[in-house]
C-alpha positions as CSV (number, residue, x, y, z in Angstrom):
1,M,0.1,-0.1,-0.2
2,N,1.6,2.9,-1.0
3,T,-0.3,5.4,1.5
4,L,0.8,6.6,5.0
5,D,-2.1,4.4,5.9
6,A,0.5,1.7,6.0
7,M,2.0,3.3,9.5
8,L,-0.3,6.0,10.2
9,P,-4.2,6.4,11.6
10,T,-6.3,7.3,8.1
11,D,-7.0,10.9,9.1
12,T,-4.1,12.4,7.2
13,G,-6.0,14.1,4.3
14,K,-5.5,14.5,0.8
15,F,-1.5,14.4,1.5
16,S,-2.2,10.8,2.6
17,C,-1.0,9.0,-0.8
18,W,2.7,9.6,-1.0
19,A,2.5,7.8,-4.1
20,G,4.2,10.1,-7.0
21,R,4.7,13.1,-5.1
22,R,7.7,15.0,-6.0
23,V,9.8,15.5,-2.5
24,L,13.0,17.6,-1.7
25,I,15.0,16.8,1.2
26,T,17.9,19.3,1.8
27,G,20.6,17.7,4.1
28,G,19.0,14.6,2.6
29,L,21.9,12.4,3.4
30,G,22.3,13.5,6.8
31,F,20.8,11.7,9.9
32,I,16.8,12.8,10.0
33,G,17.1,13.5,5.9
34,S,17.8,10.0,5.1
35,N,15.2,8.0,7.2
36,L,13.0,10.7,5.7
37,A,13.8,10.0,2.2
38,L,14.0,6.2,2.5
39,R,10.0,6.3,4.3
40,L,9.2,8.3,1.6
41,A,10.5,6.7,-1.3
42,G,9.7,3.4,0.2
43,L,6.0,4.6,-0.2
44,G,6.5,5.5,-3.9
45,A,7.1,9.6,-3.4
46,D,9.8,10.8,-6.6
47,V,12.6,11.6,-3.7
48,V,15.7,13.9,-4.6
49,V,18.0,14.4,-1.6
50,V,20.7,17.5,-1.3
51,D,23.4,17.5,0.7
52,S,26.8,19.1,0.5
53,L,28.8,16.3,2.2
54,V,30.7,18.8,4.0
55,P,32.7,16.1,7.0
56,E,31.7,18.2,9.6
57,Y,27.7,18.3,9.1
58,G,26.6,14.6,9.1
59,G,26.1,13.9,5.6
60,N,26.8,10.2,4.8
61,P,26.1,8.2,1.8
62,F,26.0,4.8,3.8
63,N,22.8,6.6,5.3
64,L,21.0,5.8,1.9
65,E,22.4,2.4,0.9
66,G,20.4,0.6,3.3
67,D,20.6,-0.4,6.7
68,G,21.5,-4.3,5.9
69,L,18.2,-5.4,7.9
70,D,15.3,-4.9,5.4
71,G,17.4,-5.6,2.2
72,A,18.0,-3.0,-0.7
73,A,17.2,0.5,-0.1
74,P,14.5,2.2,-2.2
75,P,15.2,4.6,-5.1
76,V,16.5,8.0,-4.1
77,R,18.3,10.6,-6.3
78,I,21.1,12.1,-4.8
79,N,22.2,15.6,-6.0
80,V,25.8,16.6,-4.2
81,S,25.3,20.3,-3.6
82,D,25.4,23.1,-1.2
83,I,22.2,25.3,-0.2
84,R,24.7,28.0,-0.1
85,D,24.6,27.5,-4.0
86,P,21.6,29.1,-5.4
87,H,22.4,28.3,-9.0
88,S,21.9,24.4,-8.3
89,L,19.2,25.2,-5.5
90,R,17.0,26.7,-8.3
91,W,17.5,23.9,-10.6
92,L,16.8,21.3,-7.8
93,M,13.5,23.0,-6.8
94,H,11.4,24.1,-9.5
95,D,9.1,21.2,-9.9
96,R,9.4,19.9,-6.6
97,E,5.4,19.7,-4.5
98,L,7.3,19.3,-0.9
99,I,10.5,20.7,0.1
100,F,11.9,19.5,3.5
101,N,14.4,21.9,4.4
102,L,16.5,20.5,7.2
103,A,20.1,21.1,6.2
104,G,22.2,23.2,9.1
105,Q,25.2,23.5,10.9
106,T,23.7,22.1,14.3
107,S,27.3,22.1,16.3
108,H,27.0,24.8,18.8
109,L,30.3,25.1,19.9
110,D,31.4,25.1,16.1
111,S,28.5,28.1,15.8
112,M,30.7,30.2,18.7
113,N,33.9,29.4,17.0
114,D,33.0,30.2,13.3
115,P,29.8,32.6,13.6
116,F,29.9,33.5,9.9
117,T,29.8,29.9,8.5
118,D,26.8,29.3,10.6
119,L,25.1,32.4,9.5
120,A,25.5,31.8,6.1
121,I,23.8,28.0,6.5
122,N,21.4,28.9,9.0
123,G,20.5,32.3,8.1
124,T,21.4,33.5,4.4
125,A,21.2,30.1,2.7
126,Q,17.4,29.7,4.2
127,L,16.7,33.2,2.8
128,S,18.0,32.1,-0.7
129,I,15.9,28.9,-0.6
130,L,12.6,30.9,-0.2
131,E,13.3,33.4,-2.7
132,I,14.2,30.4,-5.2
133,C,10.3,29.4,-4.2
134,R,9.0,32.7,-4.3
135,Q,10.0,33.1,-7.5
136,H,10.3,29.9,-9.3
137,N,8.0,27.4,-7.2
138,P,5.6,29.5,-5.0
139,G,3.0,26.6,-4.5
140,A,5.8,24.0,-3.0
141,R,4.9,23.1,0.4
142,I,8.2,23.6,2.8
143,V,8.8,22.5,6.0
144,F,11.3,23.5,8.2
145,A,13.5,21.8,10.8
146,S,13.6,23.9,13.8
147,T,15.1,23.3,17.0
148,R,14.2,23.6,20.8
149,Q,17.7,25.4,21.0
150,I,16.0,28.6,20.0
151,Y,14.4,29.2,23.7
152,G,17.2,28.9,25.5
153,R,17.7,28.4,29.4
154,P,14.0,27.7,30.3
155,R,12.1,30.3,32.7
156,Y,9.3,27.9,32.7
157,L,8.6,24.0,32.0
158,P,7.4,22.3,30.2
159,V,8.3,24.7,27.3
160,D,5.0,25.9,25.0
161,E,5.5,27.9,21.8
162,A,4.9,31.2,23.5
163,H,8.1,30.8,25.3
164,P,10.5,33.9,24.9
165,L,13.1,32.7,22.1
166,D,16.5,33.5,24.2
167,P,19.2,31.5,22.6
168,V,22.5,31.0,24.5
169,D,24.5,30.9,21.2
170,V,25.1,31.8,17.6
171,N,23.5,28.8,16.5
172,G,19.9,29.6,18.5
173,I,19.8,33.0,16.8
174,N,20.8,32.1,13.4
175,K,18.0,29.1,13.7
176,I,15.7,31.8,14.8
177,A,16.3,33.9,11.6
178,G,16.2,31.0,9.6
179,E,12.5,29.8,11.0
180,S,11.6,33.7,11.1
181,Y,12.3,34.2,7.0
182,H,9.7,31.2,6.9
183,M,7.2,32.5,8.8
184,L,7.6,35.7,7.1
185,Y,6.9,34.1,3.4
186,T,3.8,33.2,4.5
187,R,2.5,36.6,5.8
188,V,4.0,38.2,2.8
189,Y,3.8,36.1,-0.1
190,G,1.5,33.5,0.8
191,L,4.4,30.8,0.8
192,Q,2.9,27.3,2.3
193,T,5.7,27.1,5.1
194,T,5.6,25.3,8.4
195,A,8.2,24.9,11.0
196,L,8.9,22.0,13.2
197,R,11.1,23.1,16.6
198,L,13.0,19.7,17.1
199,T,14.3,18.2,20.8
200,N,16.8,15.7,21.1
201,T,16.2,13.3,18.1
202,Y,18.2,9.9,18.0
203,G,18.5,6.9,16.4
204,P,20.1,5.0,13.6
205,R,21.9,7.0,10.8
206,M,23.2,10.1,13.6
207,R,26.1,11.2,13.6
208,I,28.2,9.2,16.6
209,K,31.9,10.2,15.5
210,D,31.4,13.3,17.9
211,A,29.0,15.6,19.8
212,R,28.4,17.9,16.6
213,Q,24.5,16.8,16.4
214,T,23.9,14.6,19.8
215,F,25.6,13.5,22.8
216,L,24.0,10.1,22.4
217,G,25.7,9.7,19.4
218,V,29.3,10.0,21.4
219,W,27.1,7.9,24.3
220,V,26.6,5.3,21.8
221,R,30.0,5.1,20.1
222,A,32.0,3.9,23.5
223,V,29.3,1.6,24.2
224,I,29.8,0.1,20.6
225,E,34.0,0.1,21.6
226,G,33.3,-1.1,24.8
227,Q,34.6,2.4,26.7
228,P,32.6,3.8,29.6
229,F,30.7,7.1,28.3
230,E,31.1,10.2,30.0
231,V,27.8,11.7,32.0
232,W,28.2,15.5,32.6
233,G,26.3,16.1,35.7
234,G,23.2,14.2,35.2
235,G,20.6,15.7,36.9
236,Q,19.4,17.9,33.8
237,L,16.2,16.9,32.5
238,R,15.6,16.1,28.7
239,D,13.0,14.6,26.4
240,Y,14.0,12.6,23.3
241,T,12.5,11.7,19.9
242,Y,12.9,8.7,18.3
243,V,14.0,9.5,14.6
244,D,11.1,7.2,13.4
245,D,8.7,9.1,15.6
246,A,10.7,12.4,14.3
247,V,9.9,11.3,10.8
248,D,6.4,10.7,11.1
249,A,6.0,14.0,12.8
250,L,7.5,15.9,9.4
251,M,5.6,14.1,6.9
252,R,2.0,15.0,8.7
253,L,3.0,18.5,9.2
254,A,3.5,18.5,5.6
255,M,-0.1,17.1,5.0
256,A,-1.5,19.3,7.8
257,E,-3.2,22.5,6.1
258,D,-3.8,24.3,9.9
259,A,-0.2,24.1,10.1
260,V,0.8,26.6,7.3
261,G,2.4,29.7,8.6
262,R,3.1,28.4,12.5
263,A,5.8,26.8,14.2
264,F,5.3,24.0,16.5
265,N,7.3,22.1,19.3
266,L,8.0,18.3,19.0
267,G,8.8,16.4,22.4
268,G,8.9,12.6,23.4
269,D,7.3,10.2,25.2
270,G,8.6,11.3,28.5
271,V,10.8,13.4,30.7
272,Y,13.9,11.6,31.7
273,S,17.1,13.0,33.6
274,L,20.7,12.3,31.8
275,A,21.5,9.7,34.6
276,D,18.1,8.0,34.0
277,T,19.0,8.2,30.3
278,A,22.7,7.0,30.9
279,A,21.0,4.0,32.9
280,L,18.7,2.7,30.3
281,L,21.5,3.0,27.7
282,A,23.8,1.0,29.9
283,S,20.9,-1.6,30.4
284,V,20.3,-2.3,27.0
285,S,23.7,-2.4,25.8
286,G,26.0,-4.0,28.5
287,G,27.7,-0.4,28.3
288,R,29.1,1.7,31.5
289,Y,29.5,5.5,32.1
290,L,31.3,7.5,34.5
291,V,29.7,10.6,36.1
292,H,32.0,14.0,35.5
293,E,31.4,17.4,36.0
294,F,29.7,19.9,33.6
295,P,32.9,21.0,31.2
296,A,33.5,24.6,31.4
297,E,33.5,25.2,27.6
298,R,30.2,23.3,27.5
299,K,28.7,25.1,30.5
300,R,28.7,28.6,29.4
301,I,26.1,26.8,26.7
302,D,24.1,24.5,28.1
303,I,20.7,25.5,28.8
304,G,19.8,23.3,31.7
305,D,16.4,21.7,32.0
306,Y,14.4,21.3,29.0
307,Y,11.2,19.3,28.0
308,A,8.6,20.5,25.5
309,D,4.8,21.1,25.6
310,D,4.2,20.1,22.0
311,R,-0.1,19.6,23.0
312,A,-0.3,22.0,19.9
313,F,1.3,20.1,17.3
314,R,-0.4,16.9,18.7
315,T,-3.8,18.7,18.1
316,V,-3.2,19.7,14.7
317,T,-1.7,16.7,13.3
318,G,-2.6,13.6,15.8
319,W,1.0,12.8,16.2
320,V,2.0,10.8,19.1
321,P,5.1,8.8,19.8
322,R,5.3,5.6,19.5
323,V,9.2,4.1,20.4
324,P,9.9,4.6,23.8
325,L,13.3,5.4,25.0
326,E,14.2,2.6,26.1
327,D,13.3,0.5,23.0
328,G,15.1,3.2,20.9
329,L,18.3,3.1,22.5
330,R,17.9,-0.5,21.9
331,R,16.9,-0.4,18.2
332,T,19.8,2.2,17.9
333,V,23.0,0.1,19.8
334,A,21.6,-2.6,17.5
335,Y,21.9,-0.7,14.1
336,Y,25.6,0.5,15.2
337,R,26.7,-2.8,16.0
338,R,26.2,-3.9,12.5
339,H,27.2,-0.6,10.8
340,V,29.8,1.5,13.0
341,R,32.8,1.2,10.6
342,H,30.7,3.4,7.9
343,Y,30.2,6.0,10.7
344,L,33.5,6.9,12.2
């Protein structure tokens, strides 16, 4: 069955059938983008992915080569290009019905050490994408991957969409700019944009060689290599979204007419301390961990406790997380035990 009904409830509206849909995914060789591309292509969509394959940003060709468990990956067209190049994007985007705009620089420390590159990718390039759509493909639906980092240190919990935006690093400021450009182009030009503020997404195909994408990546790498992983502090509260649930959320957002021009939080199945998270990972993997003080260079830009109020998103889309943290960690470890050599 080439519809979302194979995996989602039947109330998904006119976008429920993905067969033949012309989809573009920026950052499509990265973590979330590749999982989304495989899901959509498996449902019969015509999927083109764009990725610069800049080593620091997470793109990995192996992400679209199948996971060794379910056979060959469905066909996806790959274009190695940079979203900072408007000429290639103009050609790639002109006939796409749906654009999942996931490309970005995600490292908070990198944004502080090299703020202008972060601005170019998370700010200027986002404006360029929207201008291309306005001029050459104004009917496209655009889903932008935003981040909970834009809130900064929470003033109250759980954090809803009305919470003040007060980021603690350059990355957060530039992500606000990128998201704001999308919302502006809906209000002023009528483009069909929407944004999803992701929390700690994890799962197969995430970057594990360093902490540029998520701290869970380096934890999983240590487990696979038989080393203890480090927990900084341990009391901080977090919510997590397994990547399959994040993909479902993005797909639902692309189908929800009431979501146009709005930004939504995405959460997970519950709230966990870092210590609880570490204990779960150790339990499902046989790994070990050590608790240390928070490093000074990280403490300056740490946000403390965070978990989302995502009731608005659930109401508009009907989304609910289906993979609890323990199960998601188990699946993640199993994936990297098979394929770790492709991610180091």
